[in-house]
N, C-alpha and C positions, 0 to 999 in steps of 0.2 A: 099493777104497776107500782105498788109500794116499794118493792125491792129496787126498782129503777130510780125512784126518787131518793131512796136511801143512799145508793151508791153515787148517783150524780151529785147530790148535795154535799156528800162527804168529800168527794174529789174537788168540787168547786170551792169549798171552804179552804182546803189546803193549797189549792192553786193560787187563789187570791192572796192568801197569807204569804206564800213564797214570792209571788210576782211583785207585790208592793215592797217586800223586804229587799229583794235583789235589785229592783229598779231604784230604790232609794239609795242603796249602796253605790250603784253606778253614778247616780246624781250627786251624792255627797262627795265622792272622791273627785269627780270631774270639776265640780264647783269649787271645792276647797283648794285644789292644786292649780287651777287655771283661771277661773272666771270670778273669783270672789270680789275683785275690784271693779268688774265691768257690769255686773248684774244688779238691778234694783230689786228691792224687797218685793214689790208688786209683781215682778216677772218670774219669781221663783216657782209658783204653782204650775204655770204654763210651761216653764222650762223643764220642770220635773216630768210632766206628761210628754213633752217632746223628746226627752232623753229616753224614756221608756219605749216610745214608738220607734225611734231611730235605731235602738239596739235590740229591737224585739226578736231578731233572729236568734240571739243567744238567750235573752231573758225569758222568752216564752218557752223555749225548749227546755232550759234548765229548771224553770218553775214547774213545768208539767212533769218532768222526770222526778223531781223531789216530791211533788204532790202525790204522784202515783205510789211511791214507796210509803209515804206517810199514811195515805188512805188504806193501802193494803195492810200495813202494820196495825192500824187502828181496828180494822175489821177483823183481823186475826186475833187480836188481844181480847176482843169482846165476843169471840166465837160466832160472829155474825155470818161469816162465809160458810162455816161448817153448818150452821143452822139452815141457811138457804139451800145448801146442797142436800141436806137431809130432808128438806121439804120437797125435793124433787126438781129443783130448778136446774136446768141444763147449763153447761158452760157457755153455750152461745148467748144465752140471755144474760149471763153474768158479764160477758165481755162487751156487750152492746153499749152500756153507758160510758165505758172508758174510750172506746173508739169513736163514739158520737161526740164526746167532749174534744177529742183530738181533731175531729173534723171541723168543729166550731173554731178551734184555734187556727186551723189552716185557713178557713174563710176569713178570720180576722187578720191574719198575716197578709193575705192578698189584698184585703181592703186597705190596710195601713200602707202597703207598698204602693198602691195605685192612687190613693186620694190624700192620705194624711202626710206621709213622709215627704212628697214633693213640695208641700206647702210649709211644713215645719222646719225642714233642713235649712232653707235660706234664712228663716227667722233665727235659728240657733246660731248661724254664722254671724248674723248681724249683731245679736246681743252679746256674743262671746268675743267679738272683736276680730274674727278671722278675716273680715273683709279689708282690714288694714295692713295686710301683708305687703311686702315690697313687690312692685310689679316686675314682670319678666321683661328684660331689655329687648327680647326678640318677639316679633309678631309672627304668629303661626297661622297659615291659611291652607285650604285644601282646594286643589284644582278639580276640573270637571271629570278627569279620568281617575280621581281618587288619590293621586300622588300629593305629597305635602311639601310646602315651601315654608321657610323661616328666614326672616331678615330683620335688620335694625333700621329704624327711621330716625334721622337727625335733621329736623327741619324739612327741606325739600329733597334731601338726599336719601337714597336707599343704599345701605352698606351691608356687606357680608350676607349676600343672598345664597341660601342653601336650598337645593331642590333634590329631594329623594325620589328618584325615578322608578319606573316599573321594573326595570332590570336590576334594581337594588344598587345602582351606582349613584354617587352623590355628585351633583353639579354645583360648583361653587364659583360665585363671582364676587370680586372684592368691592365693586361699586356698580350701580346701575345709573346710566346717564339718559335723561329723557330729552330727545331732540325734537324736531318739528313734528314728524309723523311716525317716528320709530323710537323705540327704547333699545339702547345698546348696553351690553355688559362689558366691563373692563377687567382684564386679568382673570380669565376664566380657567378653572382647573376641573378636570374630570377625575374623580376618585372612585376606587372600588375596594370592597373588603376582600382581603386575601390572607388566609391563615391568621385571622384575628387582628390584622393590621390594615390600615388604610394606605393604599399605594396609588401614586400619581400615574395616570394613564396618558393623558394629553394635557397640554397647556397652551392657550392662545391669548394674545393681547387684547382682542376685541371680538365680540360676537353679538348678533342681534338677540334680543330677549325672545325666547321661543313661545311665550304665552303672555296673556293679558294679566298683568299683575293685579290690576284693580278689579277684575271680575272674580278673583278667587274669594272664597267665603271662609270665615273663621270656623274652626271645628266646633261641634256641639260638645258641651261639657257633660260627659257621662260619668256618673258616680252612683253611690248607694241611694241617692235621692231620686234617681231617674225612674220614671214610671215604667212598668213592664211593657205596655203597648208602644211607647216611644222607643224603647230599647229594641223591641222586635222589629220595628220598621227600620231602624238604623242598621241593625245587623243584616237584615235582608238586602238593604241597599249596598252595604259595603262588601257583602259576599260576591257581588257582581263586579266590583271595582277593586283596583289595587289599594290596599290600606295597611299601613304598618301597625295599626292598633286593632286590627280585626280580631285577633286572638283574645285581646283583653276584653272586648265587647262580648264575644261569644262566651268567655268565662263568666263575666258578670251576669249575662242572660241565664246561663246554666244554673248559677247559684241562686238567682232570684226565683227560678222555676222550682228549685229543689228544696230550699230551706223551710218553706211552710209545712212540708211533710215530715220533718224531723220528729215531731211528737208521735206519729204513727210508728216510726222505727223504734223509738224508745219504749213505746207501749208494748210492742211485740217482744222486745227483749226482756221485759220484766213481768209481764202478765202471767207467765206460767207459774211464778212463785205464789200466785193466789191459791193454787190448788195443792200446794205442798205445805201443809200446816205443821209448824214447829213452835210449840209454846215457849221454848227456851231460846229461840233464835235471837241473836243480838242485833238490834236495829242499826247500830252505828256501822257494822260491817257492810250492810246493804247500802248505806249512804256513801261510804268510802268507795265501794265498788262502782256505784252510779257516778260519782264525781270523777273517778279515774277514767271510766268509760267515756263520759262526756268530754273531758279534756283531750283524751286520746283521739276521739272522733273528730273534734273540731281542729285539732292540730293536723290531722291527716287531710281534712278538707282544705285548710289554709295552704299546706304544702302542695297539694294537687293543683290548687288555683295558681300558685306561683309558677309551677312547671307548665301549666297550660298557657299562661300569659306570655311565656317566652318560647312558644311553639315547640316545646319538647315533647309534649303529649297532647292528644286531642282534648279540648275542653269538655266536650260532651261525654267522652269516655271517662275522663278523670273524675268528673263530678257526679255522673249518673251511674257509671259502671259499678263501683264499689258499694254505694248505698243500696242499689237495687239487688246486688248479690247478697249483701248482708240481710236485707229484708226477706229475700227468698229463703235463705238458710234459717233465719229465726222463725219464719212462718212454718217451715217444715218441722223445726224442733218443737214448736208449740203444738202443732197438729198431732205429733206423735205422743207428746207428754200429757195432753189434756184428756180426761176420760169423756170422750164424745158420746159414748153410749151410756144411758142412765143405769 
């Protein structure tokens, strides 16, 4: 097991070096540009850790990718890989420490997603002053059937009530009047999207309010800090009801399920170079290729997420389809390239 400790320790050293360097860069830029006046000196260490955990989807993946290249380059320069191969060590044994380390990073990402991020994200917003943003003049609530309403409240008056119904028509009332046992809506318009425009279908001076306004519940705030279990429950519930933001939640769920496995994808992409020893190989070309691949991959993931959120493509197909295809192709490439027989 000496070879295992050698490879694992070398990879761990470079990963921690890149992880702290990259996370400090994120922390330094964000603090310097936004929160220099709102953070106390005693809060900086915890704020640094919170930034590293909040942005772990990019920091962990990029750190592992760069650490993988640095560890491979170090082992090649010292002829350690060649020595291990000459000693009869099979490629499967050489790959084990790298994939085991990637599996540990995957476990850490899920742990941070479920336990650390939901607690640290509100703290970041509080310390950075994000909670002081201007409140929205409209109150947004969700009815029992999943449809959404929005209205303005001025004292005891309810004005500009919008109701997005299941048939995707918009029901608008200029004012809601509360009488003895009934609520009535004044100047009601029924609107519908046609060819990218809102067209008026019908208009009536007065109608009874077709739902109980005070029984409607505010929507849950779903974001990057939302735990995976809560997100799974919310997506399952909204799949059964009409919900205008169902695709957004499905996209967020797909991304949270996927990104902890990015280190495995990058490992499969670069591990074959372990067994192609070139003494005069220029290391900066490998780093440039890795950074370009990383940026291109995350740009594609971001673009796919935007398309999925707007119902253009399926969220599960957009975020799982291409990474799984890439993983399959890279695995086949590595399987053919590595000398599996001693």
